[in-house]
HTML snippet that shows the backbone in 3Dmol.js (N, CA, C, O; Angstrom):
<script src="https://3Dmol.org/build/3Dmol-min.js"></script>
<div id="view" style="width:600px;height:400px;position:relative"></div>
<script>
const pdb = `
ATOM      1  N   MET A   1       0.775  -1.094   0.046  1.00  0.00           N
ATOM      2  CA  MET A   1       0.011   0.072   0.030  1.00  0.00           C
ATOM      3  C   MET A   1       0.857   1.204   0.097  1.00  0.00           C
ATOM      4  O   MET A   1       0.366   2.292  -0.207  1.00  0.00           O
ATOM      5  N   GLY A   2       2.115   1.136   0.462  1.00  0.00           N
ATOM      6  CA  GLY A   2       2.861   2.417   0.335  1.00  0.00           C
ATOM      7  C   GLY A   2       3.660   2.615   1.739  1.00  0.00           C
ATOM      8  O   GLY A   2       3.873   1.730   2.569  1.00  0.00           O
ATOM      9  N   VAL A   3       4.032   3.903   1.811  1.00  0.00           N
ATOM     10  CA  VAL A   3       4.901   4.165   2.955  1.00  0.00           C
ATOM     11  C   VAL A   3       4.032   4.654   4.302  1.00  0.00           C
ATOM     12  O   VAL A   3       4.491   4.489   5.431  1.00  0.00           O
ATOM     13  N   THR A   4       2.816   5.231   4.078  1.00  0.00           N
ATOM     14  CA  THR A   4       1.983   5.505   5.062  1.00  0.00           C
ATOM     15  C   THR A   4       1.750   4.439   6.064  1.00  0.00           C
ATOM     16  O   THR A   4       2.082   4.669   7.227  1.00  0.00           O
ATOM     17  N   PRO A   5       1.184   3.223   5.730  1.00  0.00           N
ATOM     18  CA  PRO A   5       0.881   2.247   6.691  1.00  0.00           C
ATOM     19  C   PRO A   5       2.037   1.816   7.569  1.00  0.00           C
ATOM     20  O   PRO A   5       1.876   1.603   8.771  1.00  0.00           O
ATOM     21  N   GLU A   6       3.300   1.679   6.908  1.00  0.00           N
ATOM     22  CA  GLU A   6       4.482   1.278   7.478  1.00  0.00           C
ATOM     23  C   GLU A   6       4.800   2.380   8.554  1.00  0.00           C
ATOM     24  O   GLU A   6       5.168   2.038   9.678  1.00  0.00           O
ATOM     25  N   TRP A   7       4.669   3.612   8.234  1.00  0.00           N
ATOM     26  CA  TRP A   7       5.082   4.662   9.119  1.00  0.00           C
ATOM     27  C   TRP A   7       4.027   4.738  10.303  1.00  0.00           C
ATOM     28  O   TRP A   7       4.377   5.141  11.413  1.00  0.00           O
ATOM     29  N   THR A   8       2.776   4.354  10.046  1.00  0.00           N
ATOM     30  CA  THR A   8       1.920   4.331  11.205  1.00  0.00           C
ATOM     31  C   THR A   8       2.236   3.115  12.054  1.00  0.00           C
ATOM     32  O   THR A   8       2.126   3.201  13.277  1.00  0.00           O
ATOM     33  N   MET A   9       2.579   2.113  11.540  1.00  0.00           N
ATOM     34  CA  MET A   9       2.858   0.904  12.308  1.00  0.00           C
ATOM     35  C   MET A   9       4.169   1.264  13.123  1.00  0.00           C
ATOM     36  O   MET A   9       4.266   0.891  14.292  1.00  0.00           O
ATOM     37  N   LEU A  10       5.032   1.883  12.597  1.00  0.00           N
ATOM     38  CA  LEU A  10       6.302   2.097  13.355  1.00  0.00           C
ATOM     39  C   LEU A  10       5.997   3.017  14.475  1.00  0.00           C
ATOM     40  O   LEU A  10       6.508   2.824  15.578  1.00  0.00           O
ATOM     41  N   LEU A  11       5.182   4.016  14.251  1.00  0.00           N
ATOM     42  CA  LEU A  11       4.684   4.915  15.375  1.00  0.00           C
ATOM     43  C   LEU A  11       3.928   4.250  16.392  1.00  0.00           C
ATOM     44  O   LEU A  11       4.087   4.538  17.579  1.00  0.00           O
ATOM     45  N   ALA A  12       3.064   3.323  15.982  1.00  0.00           N
ATOM     46  CA  ALA A  12       2.376   2.502  17.064  1.00  0.00           C
ATOM     47  C   ALA A  12       3.177   1.587  17.792  1.00  0.00           C
ATOM     48  O   ALA A  12       2.953   1.385  18.985  1.00  0.00           O
ATOM     49  N   ASN A  13       4.123   0.998  17.159  1.00  0.00           N
ATOM     50  CA  ASN A  13       4.972  -0.147  17.701  1.00  0.00           C
ATOM     51  C   ASN A  13       6.003   0.608  18.564  1.00  0.00           C
ATOM     52  O   ASN A  13       6.210   0.124  19.677  1.00  0.00           O
ATOM     53  N   VAL A  14       6.704   1.758  18.206  1.00  0.00           N
ATOM     54  CA  VAL A  14       7.915   2.360  18.897  1.00  0.00           C
ATOM     55  C   VAL A  14       7.374   3.588  19.459  1.00  0.00           C
ATOM     56  O   VAL A  14       7.628   3.720  20.656  1.00  0.00           O
ATOM     57  N   GLY A  15       6.688   4.538  18.915  1.00  0.00           N
ATOM     58  CA  GLY A  15       6.623   5.716  19.345  1.00  0.00           C
ATOM     59  C   GLY A  15       5.656   5.861  20.588  1.00  0.00           C
ATOM     60  O   GLY A  15       5.927   6.631  21.509  1.00  0.00           O
ATOM     61  N   PHE A  16       4.632   5.163  20.569  1.00  0.00           N
ATOM     62  CA  PHE A  16       3.676   5.104  21.634  1.00  0.00           C
ATOM     63  C   PHE A  16       4.299   4.610  23.045  1.00  0.00           C
ATOM     64  O   PHE A  16       4.227   5.286  24.071  1.00  0.00           O
ATOM     65  N   PRO A  17       4.933   3.314  22.958  1.00  0.00           N
ATOM     66  CA  PRO A  17       5.642   2.748  24.157  1.00  0.00           C
ATOM     67  C   PRO A  17       6.822   3.808  24.756  1.00  0.00           C
ATOM     68  O   PRO A  17       7.084   3.898  25.956  1.00  0.00           O
ATOM     69  N   SER A  18       7.427   4.526  23.777  1.00  0.00           N
ATOM     70  CA  SER A  18       8.479   5.323  24.067  1.00  0.00           C
ATOM     71  C   SER A  18       7.784   6.605  24.822  1.00  0.00           C
ATOM     72  O   SER A  18       8.364   7.114  25.781  1.00  0.00           O
ATOM     73  N   ALA A  19       6.765   7.014  24.448  1.00  0.00           N
ATOM     74  CA  ALA A  19       6.150   8.194  25.001  1.00  0.00           C
ATOM     75  C   ALA A  19       5.746   7.869  26.327  1.00  0.00           C
ATOM     76  O   ALA A  19       6.032   8.596  27.279  1.00  0.00           O
ATOM     77  N   VAL A  20       5.066   6.767  26.442  1.00  0.00           N
ATOM     78  CA  VAL A  20       4.561   6.239  27.774  1.00  0.00           C
ATOM     79  C   VAL A  20       5.704   6.108  28.768  1.00  0.00           C
ATOM     80  O   VAL A  20       5.570   6.522  29.920  1.00  0.00           O
ATOM     81  N   ALA A  21       6.927   5.488  28.303  1.00  0.00           N
ATOM     82  CA  ALA A  21       8.037   5.301  29.221  1.00  0.00           C
ATOM     83  C   ALA A  21       8.634   6.565  29.630  1.00  0.00           C
ATOM     84  O   ALA A  21       9.049   6.669  30.784  1.00  0.00           O
ATOM     85  N   VAL A  22       8.733   7.646  28.720  1.00  0.00           N
ATOM     86  CA  VAL A  22       9.238   9.014  29.110  1.00  0.00           C
ATOM     87  C   VAL A  22       8.201   9.651  30.129  1.00  0.00           C
ATOM     88  O   VAL A  22       8.569  10.222  31.156  1.00  0.00           O
ATOM     89  N   TYR A  23       7.050   9.524  29.806  1.00  0.00           N
ATOM     90  CA  TYR A  23       6.151  10.112  30.778  1.00  0.00           C
ATOM     91  C   TYR A  23       6.119   9.479  32.311  1.00  0.00           C
ATOM     92  O   TYR A  23       5.867  10.103  33.342  1.00  0.00           O
ATOM     93  N   LEU A  24       6.426   8.139  32.191  1.00  0.00           N
ATOM     94  CA  LEU A  24       6.405   7.577  33.577  1.00  0.00           C
ATOM     95  C   LEU A  24       7.637   7.943  34.115  1.00  0.00           C
ATOM     96  O   LEU A  24       7.586   8.376  35.267  1.00  0.00           O
ATOM     97  N   LEU A  25       8.773   7.881  33.561  1.00  0.00           N
ATOM     98  CA  LEU A  25      10.164   8.298  34.003  1.00  0.00           C
ATOM     99  C   LEU A  25      10.013   9.648  34.682  1.00  0.00           C
ATOM    100  O   LEU A  25      10.381   9.795  35.847  1.00  0.00           O
ATOM    101  N   LEU A  26       9.448  10.694  33.936  1.00  0.00           N
ATOM    102  CA  LEU A  26       9.330  12.013  34.323  1.00  0.00           C
ATOM    103  C   LEU A  26       8.453  12.182  35.725  1.00  0.00           C
ATOM    104  O   LEU A  26       8.786  12.830  36.718  1.00  0.00           O
ATOM    105  N   ARG A  27       7.401  11.517  35.550  1.00  0.00           N
ATOM    106  CA  ARG A  27       6.482  11.443  36.849  1.00  0.00           C
ATOM    107  C   ARG A  27       7.060  10.892  38.001  1.00  0.00           C
ATOM    108  O   ARG A  27       6.921  11.420  39.105  1.00  0.00           O
ATOM    109  N   PHE A  28       7.815   9.677  37.782  1.00  0.00           N
ATOM    110  CA  PHE A  28       8.417   9.114  39.010  1.00  0.00           C
ATOM    111  C   PHE A  28       9.684   9.802  39.488  1.00  0.00           C
ATOM    112  O   PHE A  28      10.107   9.599  40.626  1.00  0.00           O
ATOM    113  N   GLU A  29      10.271  10.582  38.665  1.00  0.00           N
ATOM    114  CA  GLU A  29      11.386  11.273  39.035  1.00  0.00           C
ATOM    115  C   GLU A  29      11.355  12.118  40.297  1.00  0.00           C
ATOM    116  O   GLU A  29      12.270  12.168  41.120  1.00  0.00           O
ATOM    117  N   LYS A  30      10.200  12.780  40.362  1.00  0.00           N
ATOM    118  CA  LYS A  30       9.861  13.634  41.635  1.00  0.00           C
ATOM    119  C   LYS A  30       9.650  12.719  42.775  1.00  0.00           C
ATOM    120  O   LYS A  30      10.167  12.960  43.866  1.00  0.00           O
ATOM    121  N   LYS A  31       8.888  11.647  42.564  1.00  0.00           N
ATOM    122  CA  LYS A  31       8.772  10.843  43.786  1.00  0.00           C
ATOM    123  C   LYS A  31      10.105  10.219  44.292  1.00  0.00           C
ATOM    124  O   LYS A  31      10.279  10.103  45.506  1.00  0.00           O
ATOM    125  N   ILE A  32      11.097   9.793  43.362  1.00  0.00           N
ATOM    126  CA  ILE A  32      12.238   9.244  43.720  1.00  0.00           C
ATOM    127  C   ILE A  32      12.914  10.272  44.561  1.00  0.00           C
ATOM    128  O   ILE A  32      13.346   9.998  45.681  1.00  0.00           O
ATOM    129  N   ALA A  33      13.019  11.625  43.947  1.00  0.00           N
ATOM    130  CA  ALA A  33      13.751  12.718  44.667  1.00  0.00           C
ATOM    131  C   ALA A  33      13.160  12.931  45.974  1.00  0.00           C
ATOM    132  O   ALA A  33      13.903  13.180  46.924  1.00  0.00           O
ATOM    133  N   ASP A  34      11.952  12.862  46.120  1.00  0.00           N
ATOM    134  CA  ASP A  34      11.348  13.181  47.457  1.00  0.00           C
ATOM    135  C   ASP A  34      11.689  12.037  48.492  1.00  0.00           C
ATOM    136  O   ASP A  34      11.745  12.311  49.691  1.00  0.00           O
ATOM    137  N   GLN A  35      11.949  10.575  47.964  1.00  0.00           N
ATOM    138  CA  GLN A  35      12.258   9.592  48.816  1.00  0.00           C
ATOM    139  C   GLN A  35      13.746   9.775  49.238  1.00  0.00           C
ATOM    140  O   GLN A  35      14.163   9.633  50.387  1.00  0.00           O
ATOM    141  N   THR A  36      14.424  10.082  48.239  1.00  0.00           N
ATOM    142  CA  THR A  36      15.965  10.359  48.502  1.00  0.00           C
ATOM    143  C   THR A  36      16.079  11.476  49.628  1.00  0.00           C
ATOM    144  O   THR A  36      16.871  11.307  50.555  1.00  0.00           O
ATOM    145  N   SER A  37      15.412  12.438  49.562  1.00  0.00           N
ATOM    146  CA  SER A  37      15.467  13.449  50.564  1.00  0.00           C
ATOM    147  C   SER A  37      14.842  12.973  51.961  1.00  0.00           C
ATOM    148  O   SER A  37      15.305  13.390  53.022  1.00  0.00           O
ATOM    149  N   ALA A  38      13.891  12.181  51.912  1.00  0.00           N
ATOM    150  CA  ALA A  38      13.369  11.769  53.239  1.00  0.00           C
ATOM    151  C   ALA A  38      14.440  10.772  53.766  1.00  0.00           C
ATOM    152  O   ALA A  38      14.615  10.794  54.985  1.00  0.00           O
ATOM    153  N   ILE A  39      15.150   9.941  53.068  1.00  0.00           N
ATOM    154  CA  ILE A  39      16.194   9.037  53.585  1.00  0.00           C
ATOM    155  C   ILE A  39      17.324   9.860  54.175  1.00  0.00           C
ATOM    156  O   ILE A  39      17.873   9.536  55.229  1.00  0.00           O
ATOM    157  N   GLU A  40      17.674  10.978  53.440  1.00  0.00           N
ATOM    158  CA  GLU A  40      18.787  11.672  53.851  1.00  0.00           C
ATOM    159  C   GLU A  40      18.471  12.406  55.281  1.00  0.00           C
ATOM    160  O   GLU A  40      19.298  12.465  56.190  1.00  0.00           O
ATOM    161  N   GLU A  41      17.283  12.903  55.338  1.00  0.00           N
ATOM    162  CA  GLU A  41      16.811  13.481  56.588  1.00  0.00           C
ATOM    163  C   GLU A  41      16.649  12.450  57.693  1.00  0.00           C
ATOM    164  O   GLU A  41      16.825  12.818  58.855  1.00  0.00           O
ATOM    165  N   LEU A  42      16.331  11.199  57.428  1.00  0.00           N
ATOM    166  CA  LEU A  42      16.248  10.158  58.339  1.00  0.00           C
ATOM    167  C   LEU A  42      17.670   9.831  58.952  1.00  0.00           C
ATOM    168  O   LEU A  42      17.895   9.729  60.158  1.00  0.00           O
ATOM    169  N   THR A  43      18.585   9.684  57.946  1.00  0.00           N
ATOM    170  CA  THR A  43      19.876   9.414  58.331  1.00  0.00           C
ATOM    171  C   THR A  43      20.666  10.496  59.104  1.00  0.00           C
ATOM    172  O   THR A  43      21.541  10.233  59.930  1.00  0.00           O
ATOM    173  N   GLN A  44      20.263  11.758  58.748  1.00  0.00           N
ATOM    174  CA  GLN A  44      20.859  12.876  59.797  1.00  0.00           C
ATOM    175  C   GLN A  44      20.198  12.787  61.040  1.00  0.00           C
ATOM    176  O   GLN A  44      20.869  13.080  62.029  1.00  0.00           O
ATOM    177  N   GLU A  45      19.018  12.444  61.201  1.00  0.00           N
ATOM    178  CA  GLU A  45      18.285  12.481  62.618  1.00  0.00           C
ATOM    179  C   GLU A  45      18.934  11.346  63.331  1.00  0.00           C
ATOM    180  O   GLU A  45      19.358  11.507  64.475  1.00  0.00           O
ATOM    181  N   LEU A  46      19.042  10.074  62.639  1.00  0.00           N
ATOM    182  CA  LEU A  46      19.668   8.862  63.360  1.00  0.00           C
ATOM    183  C   LEU A  46      21.078   9.251  63.881  1.00  0.00           C
ATOM    184  O   LEU A  46      21.438   8.821  64.976  1.00  0.00           O
ATOM    185  N   SER A  47      21.847  10.007  63.179  1.00  0.00           N
ATOM    186  CA  SER A  47      23.148  10.447  63.437  1.00  0.00           C
ATOM    187  C   SER A  47      23.128  11.329  64.601  1.00  0.00           C
ATOM    188  O   SER A  47      23.902  11.130  65.537  1.00  0.00           O
ATOM    189  N   ASN A  48      22.257  12.330  64.599  1.00  0.00           N
ATOM    190  CA  ASN A  48      22.104  13.233  65.676  1.00  0.00           C
ATOM    191  C   ASN A  48      21.687  12.476  66.975  1.00  0.00           C
ATOM    192  O   ASN A  48      22.153  12.841  68.054  1.00  0.00           O
ATOM    193  N   GLN A  49      20.862  11.484  66.896  1.00  0.00           N
ATOM    194  CA  GLN A  49      20.473  10.819  68.073  1.00  0.00           C
ATOM    195  C   GLN A  49      21.645   9.998  68.647  1.00  0.00           C
ATOM    196  O   GLN A  49      21.793   9.943  69.868  1.00  0.00           O
ATOM    197  N   GLN A  50      22.468   9.369  67.823  1.00  0.00           N
ATOM    198  CA  GLN A  50      23.608   8.494  68.266  1.00  0.00           C
ATOM    199  C   GLN A  50      24.623   9.568  69.006  1.00  0.00           C
ATOM    200  O   GLN A  50      25.144   9.267  70.080  1.00  0.00           O
ATOM    201  N   GLU A  51      24.858  10.771  68.399  1.00  0.00           N
ATOM    202  CA  GLU A  51      25.700  11.598  69.055  1.00  0.00           C
ATOM    203  C   GLU A  51      25.244  11.988  70.465  1.00  0.00           C
ATOM    204  O   GLU A  51      26.111  12.071  71.336  1.00  0.00           O
ATOM    205  N   GLU A  52      23.812  12.266  70.807  1.00  0.00           N
ATOM    206  CA  GLU A  52      23.338  12.670  71.837  1.00  0.00           C
ATOM    207  C   GLU A  52      23.417  11.536  72.893  1.00  0.00           C
ATOM    208  O   GLU A  52      23.580  11.861  74.070  1.00  0.00           O
ATOM    209  N   GLU A  53      23.322  10.340  72.584  1.00  0.00           N
ATOM    210  CA  GLU A  53      23.497   9.146  73.495  1.00  0.00           C
ATOM    211  C   GLU A  53      24.830   8.913  74.048  1.00  0.00           C
ATOM    212  O   GLU A  53      24.996   8.327  75.118  1.00  0.00           O
ATOM    213  N   GLU A  54      25.921   9.436  73.218  1.00  0.00           N
ATOM    214  CA  GLU A  54      27.299   9.305  73.642  1.00  0.00           C
ATOM    215  C   GLU A  54      27.643  10.169  74.566  1.00  0.00           C
ATOM    216  O   GLU A  54      28.788  10.168  75.016  1.00  0.00           O
TER     217      GLU A  54
END
`;
const viewer = $3Dmol.createViewer("view");
viewer.addModel(pdb, "pdb");
viewer.setStyle({}, {cartoon: {color: "spectrum"}});
viewer.zoomTo();
viewer.render();
</script>
C-alpha cells in the first residue's frame, strides 16, 4: 500500500511505548527525589540521636 501504513505501524509499535516510558520516568523522578530527601533526613536524624547518646 505504500509508505504511510508502515510509518503508522512504526509509530504505533515504537513511538507510543516510548512516549509512555518517558512520561512515567518524568512522573516518578519527583517521587524518587522526595524519597531520597526523606532518607537523607532520616540518616541525619539517626546520626544526631547517636551523638546525643554518647
